[in-house]
N, C-alpha and C positions, 0 to 999 in steps of 0.2 A: 860303190863307183870300179869300174874293172884298169886296169894298168891303161891297155888302149886308150876307154875315154878320157884318162885323166890325160893322154899327153893332146888327143883333139880340142880344140873349142869349135863350137857352134855356129855358125856366119851369126844370130842371133846375138848371142852372147859378145862377141867379137865386137858388136853395134851398139850396144851397152857399155863398155868398157871404153871405144872411143868417143861416147857421146853424139852419137851419128842416128838417124833414123833414115836412112835410104841406101838402099844396096847400091846406088848407082854409086856413092861418095865412095863405098870401097872400090870398087871397078874405079876409077880414077883414082886413088893412093898406090894400088895397085900398078897402073899404067904410068902414072907422074912422079911417083912418091917412092919407090921400091917394096911399096908393103908386099908383103909372101901370098903367094898363091895359093889357093885352097888345093887339100892334098885327095878332096873328095869333093865330089859334086854333089851327088843327093842323099840325103840331104849335105847342104855345104860345111865343109870344115876345115879346120887351119891347126896345123902344128902351133899347141899355147905355145914353147918354147922359141917359134919366130916371132910370132907376134910378141910374145914380151921382149925378144929383142929387140926390135924395129921401135919399141913403144922404148926403151931403156936409150938406143940413140937417139932419138930426139922426134921420132915419128916423121910429121912431114915436115919439119926443120932441119930432118937431116940435109950437111954434106957431101 
């Protein structure tokens, strides 16, 4: 794994971490709960640090 790959997390891995099975749920999280937007769209990828930060700060239960 290269440094760039370790900084990114694939959408499928995000879904596994969040225990969700729908990309629609990620879209809802982005629009209603401040989930980070993907930084690459084909294939969708997210910054690992941003996803972990969102989870550490309460995920959908953030204030």
